[in-house]
C-alpha positions in Angstrom: 85.2 68.3 72.6 84.4 67.4 76.2 82.4 69.6 78.6 85.6 70.5 80.4 87.3 71.5 77.2 84.3 73.6 76.2 83.9 75.6 79.4 87.3 75.7 81.3 90.1 78.0 80.3 93.0 76.2 78.7 95.6 77.7 81.1 93.5 76.5 84.1 93.2 73.0 82.6 97.0 72.9 82.3 97.6 73.8 85.9 97.8 71.5 88.9 95.8 72.3 92.0 97.6 73.7 95.0 98.7 70.6 96.9 98.6 70.4 100.7 100.0 67.0 101.9 98.3 65.1 104.7 100.3 65.7 107.9 98.4 63.3 110.2 100.9 61.6 112.5 103.8 63.7 111.3 106.0 66.2 113.0 104.7 69.1 110.8 107.5 71.5 109.8 106.4 72.3 106.2 104.0 75.3 106.4 105.7 78.0 108.5 103.1 77.8 111.2 103.6 78.9 114.8 103.8 75.6 116.7 102.4 76.9 120.0 98.8 76.7 121.2 97.3 79.4 123.4 97.6 78.8 127.2 94.6 77.0 128.6 93.2 80.0 130.4 93.2 82.1 127.2 91.6 79.3 125.3 88.8 79.2 127.9 88.3 83.0 127.6 88.2 82.7 123.9 85.7 79.9 124.0 83.3 82.1 126.0 83.8 84.9 123.5 83.1 82.7 120.5 80.0 81.3 122.2 78.4 84.8 122.1 79.1 85.3 118.4 75.9 85.7 116.3 76.7 83.1 113.7 73.2 83.6 112.2 74.1 87.0 111.0 76.4 88.2 108.2 79.5 90.1 109.3 79.3 93.9 109.3 81.3 94.5 106.2 83.0 97.7 107.4 84.9 95.7 110.2 85.5 99.0 111.9 86.5 97.6 115.3 88.8 95.0 113.9 90.5 97.5 111.6 91.0 100.0 114.4 92.6 97.3 116.5 95.0 96.3 113.8 95.9 99.9 113.1 96.4 100.7 116.8 98.4 97.6 117.8 100.3 96.4 114.7 102.2 99.4 113.7 100.1 101.0 111.0 101.1 104.7 110.7 98.7 107.3 112.0 96.2 108.3 109.3 96.5 105.1 107.4 93.8 102.4 107.2 93.7 98.7 106.1 91.9 96.4 103.8 91.3 93.0 105.2 91.5 89.7 103.4 91.0 86.0 103.9 94.7 85.6 104.4 97.3 87.2 102.2 96.2 85.0 99.3 92.9 86.9 99.0 94.7 90.3 99.2 97.0 89.2 96.3 93.9 88.2 94.4 92.2 91.5 95.1 95.3 93.4 93.9 95.4 91.3 90.7 91.8 91.8 89.9 91.8 95.5 90.5 95.0 96.0 88.4 94.1 93.7 85.5 93.9 96.3 82.7 94.5 94.8 79.2 98.2 94.2 78.8 99.1 94.9 82.4 102.0 93.0 84.0 103.1 91.8 87.4 106.8 91.6 88.3 108.5 89.9 91.2 111.9 88.3 92.0 112.1 84.5 91.6 112.2 82.2 93.4 109.4 83.8 95.5 105.9 83.2 96.8 104.1 81.2 94.1 100.8 83.0 94.6 102.1 86.2 93.0 102.4 84.4 89.7 99.3 82.2 90.1 97.0 85.1 91.0 98.3 87.2 88.2 97.6 84.5 85.6 94.1 83.8 87.0 93.4 87.5 86.5 94.8 87.6 82.9 97.9 89.5 83.8 101.4 88.6 82.4 103.8 87.6 85.1 107.5 88.6 84.8 109.9 86.8 87.1 113.4 88.3 87.6 115.9 85.7 89.0 117.7 86.5 92.2 121.4 86.3 92.4 122.9 82.9 93.3 123.2 84.1 96.9 119.5 84.9 96.8 120.0 88.7 97.0 118.1 91.0 94.7 119.6 91.6 91.3 118.8 95.3 91.4 120.1 96.0 88.0 118.0 93.3 86.4 114.9 94.5 88.4 115.4 98.1 87.3 115.8 96.9 83.7 112.7 94.9 83.8 110.7 97.8 85.3 112.0 100.1 82.5 111.1 97.5 79.9 107.7 96.2 81.2 106.3 99.1 83.3 104.6 96.6 85.6 101.3 97.5 87.2 102.3 95.5 90.3 105.8 94.7 91.7 106.1 92.3 94.6 109.0 92.4 97.1 108.7 89.9 100.0 110.5 91.1 103.1 111.8 88.5 104.1 111.5 86.4 101.0 109.8 83.0 100.8 111.3 80.3 100.3 114.8 81.8 100.7 114.2 83.4 104.1 116.5 86.4 103.6 115.8 90.1 103.8 116.5 92.0 100.6 118.7 95.1 100.9 116.4 97.9 102.0 118.2 100.6 99.9 117.8 98.4 96.8 114.1 98.1 97.6 113.8 101.9 97.9 115.4 102.3 94.5 112.9 99.9 93.0 110.0 101.8 94.6 111.3 105.0 93.2 111.9 103.5 89.8 108.3 102.2 89.6 107.0 105.7 90.4 103.4 106.4 89.5 103.3 103.8 86.7 102.5 101.0 89.2 102.4 99.9 92.8 105.1 98.1 94.9 103.7 95.6 97.3 106.1 94.8 100.2 104.9 91.5 101.6 105.8 91.3 105.3 104.2 87.9 106.1 107.2 87.0 108.3 107.6 90.4 110.0 107.3 89.1 113.5 110.5 87.2 113.0 112.3 89.7 110.9 111.8 92.8 113.2 112.2 95.0 110.1 109.4 96.7 108.2 108.5 99.1 105.5 105.3 100.0 107.2 106.7 103.2 108.8 107.7 104.4 105.3 104.2 104.4 103.9 103.8 108.2 104.2 106.9 108.6 102.0 105.5 106.7 98.9 102.1 107.0 97.4 102.8 103.8 95.3 103.7 101.6 98.3 101.5 98.9 99.8 102.6 96.9 102.8 100.9 93.6 103.2 100.9 91.3 106.3 99.1 88.3 107.7 98.3 87.0 111.2 99.1 83.5 110.0 102.8 83.5 110.9 102.2 85.3 114.1 100.3 82.3 115.5 96.8 82.5 114.0 97.1 80.6 110.7 93.8 78.9 111.3 91.7 82.0 111.3 93.0 83.2 107.8 93.3 86.9 108.2 95.5 89.3 106.2 95.7 93.0 106.0 97.3 95.6 103.7 97.9 99.3 104.2 98.7 102.1 101.8 97.4 105.5 100.7 93.6 105.9 101.1 92.9 106.3 97.4 94.5 103.0 96.5 92.8 101.2 99.4 89.4 102.6 98.3 89.9 101.0 94.9 91.0 97.7 96.3 88.0 97.7 98.7 85.6 97.8 95.7 87.0 94.4 94.6 86.9 92.8 98.1 83.9 90.5 98.6 81.6 92.2 101.1 81.7 89.5 103.8 85.2 88.1 103.2 86.1 87.9 106.9 83.8 85.7 108.8 82.4 86.5 112.3 84.5 83.8 114.0 87.7 85.1 112.5 86.7 88.6 113.5 86.0 87.6 117.1 89.3 85.7 117.4 91.3 88.5 115.9 89.8 91.1 118.1 90.4 89.0 121.2 94.0 88.2 120.3 94.8 91.8 119.6 94.4 92.3 123.3 97.1 89.6 123.8 99.6 90.5 121.1 102.3 90.4 123.8 101.8 86.6 124.1 102.2 86.1 120.4 105.3 88.4 120.4 106.8 86.3 123.2 106.2 83.2 121.1 107.9 84.8 118.2 110.9 85.6 120.4 111.2 81.9 121.4 111.1 80.9 117.7 113.8 83.4 116.8 116.0 81.9 119.5 115.2 78.4 118.2 116.0 79.6 114.7 119.5 80.5 115.8 119.9 77.1 117.6 118.6 75.1 114.7 120.7 77.0 112.1 123.9 76.3 114.1 123.0 72.6 114.5 122.3 72.2 110.8 125.5 74.0 109.8 127.4 71.5 111.9 126.2 68.6 109.8 128.5 67.5 107.0 127.3 68.4 103.5 124.6 70.8 104.7 124.6 74.5 103.7 122.4 76.8 105.8 121.2 80.1 104.4 120.6 83.2 106.5 117.0 83.6 107.5 114.9 86.4 109.0 111.8 84.3 108.9 110.5 81.3 110.9 112.0 78.8 108.6 115.4 77.8 107.3 116.5 77.0 103.7 119.2 74.4 103.5 121.1 72.9 100.5 122.5 69.4 100.4 125.9 69.5 98.9 126.4 65.7 98.5 124.8 64.6 95.3 124.3 61.2 96.7 121.9 62.8 99.2 119.5 64.6 96.8 116.8 66.7 98.3 114.2 64.3 97.0 115.9 61.2 98.6 116.4 62.9 101.9 112.8 64.3 101.9 111.6 60.7 101.3 113.7 59.4 104.2 112.3 62.1 106.5 108.8 61.1 105.5 109.6 57.5 106.5 110.6 58.9 109.9 107.3 60.8 110.1 108.9 64.3 109.7 107.3 66.5 107.1 109.3 69.5 105.7 109.2 71.1 102.2 111.2 69.9 99.2 111.7 73.1 97.2 114.4 71.7 94.9 112.2 71.7 91.9 110.6 75.1 92.4 113.4 77.0 90.6 116.9 76.3 89.3 118.4 78.4 92.0 116.9 76.1 94.6 118.5 73.0 93.3 118.9 70.3 96.0 117.3 72.6 98.6 114.9 71.8 101.5 112.9 74.2 103.6 112.1 73.5 107.3 109.9 75.5 109.6 111.3 76.4 113.0 109.2 74.4 115.5 109.3 73.9 119.2 112.7 72.8 120.8 111.3 69.2 120.9 110.2 69.2 117.3 113.5 70.7 116.1 115.4 68.0 118.0 113.3 65.3 116.3 113.9 66.8 113.0 117.7 67.1 113.6 117.9 63.4 114.6 115.8 62.4 111.6 117.9 64.4 109.2 121.1 63.1 110.6 119.9 59.6 110.2 118.6 60.3 106.7 121.9 61.8 105.6 123.7 58.8 107.0 121.5 56.3 105.1 
């Protein structure tokens, strides 16, 4: 046997690494980022702030000031705290590690965010995927049956869901939270909350098994990699034991604390993107052979209905025209012939629409 065979887990050897395509020179609409930079005057202020950061010192691992700013400005209920992560990905990993008792399981609707399953498997947890209905709504009956059968330690519900973009029915989600009860936790992933304007965060006091997880990435700060989750203090204390002690670096901390004083700017950008989402959705729906699904996120899922224009072929034609979106057609059977596009600036959206129209015609 080779060195790799001797030391690396077989399931890891069988996996492919998470692939991020090179976007140099492309109109980049594949990663659900906010396309807007900060205004020049704010960039200048932030530069002065960062110049004073003591990069020779480790972060203070309590992050008291940053946590207080998040709780005070981002809608965390009074009396609730947060655990911080290097993006939502690390928070998901923390949850998986903390809950990885022998035989424990993670459950989530599929198609959904791939890291729920990936992180579960890395931690040695079984992952149970429950297919959505063909219209991408929750199959509540199937979810409740899976909960009864598997008693999952962790159930994920993305609100709105990625890659479909829709908000699940809130009453269905409440029934799932109640069904899980004290045998597990339900993590409501609100990564796209700035665009959905709907949240389970205010309901945290009602449910001891509820965790609400968010990220600053979609709000406009993808580059600093900061996520946070809130829930009852006993749960957060256990998760905090698993969190690496210096997981949020001093530059991320400084940028986040600065931007929490300018959340109104980020909210205004989100408003612009919601308006652009409406415009882009209508323009796509007007194209022949294109089905557009409802979205409460900063992206749109479309299905190409003409089999001569497969998602793979059109994706390739868009690449030739230097427009990068996401081909999700092979992620799950329910996503057959689907593409996902981030809502960009008006100019980027127009470039995409022109490129897609030409790609469909060719």
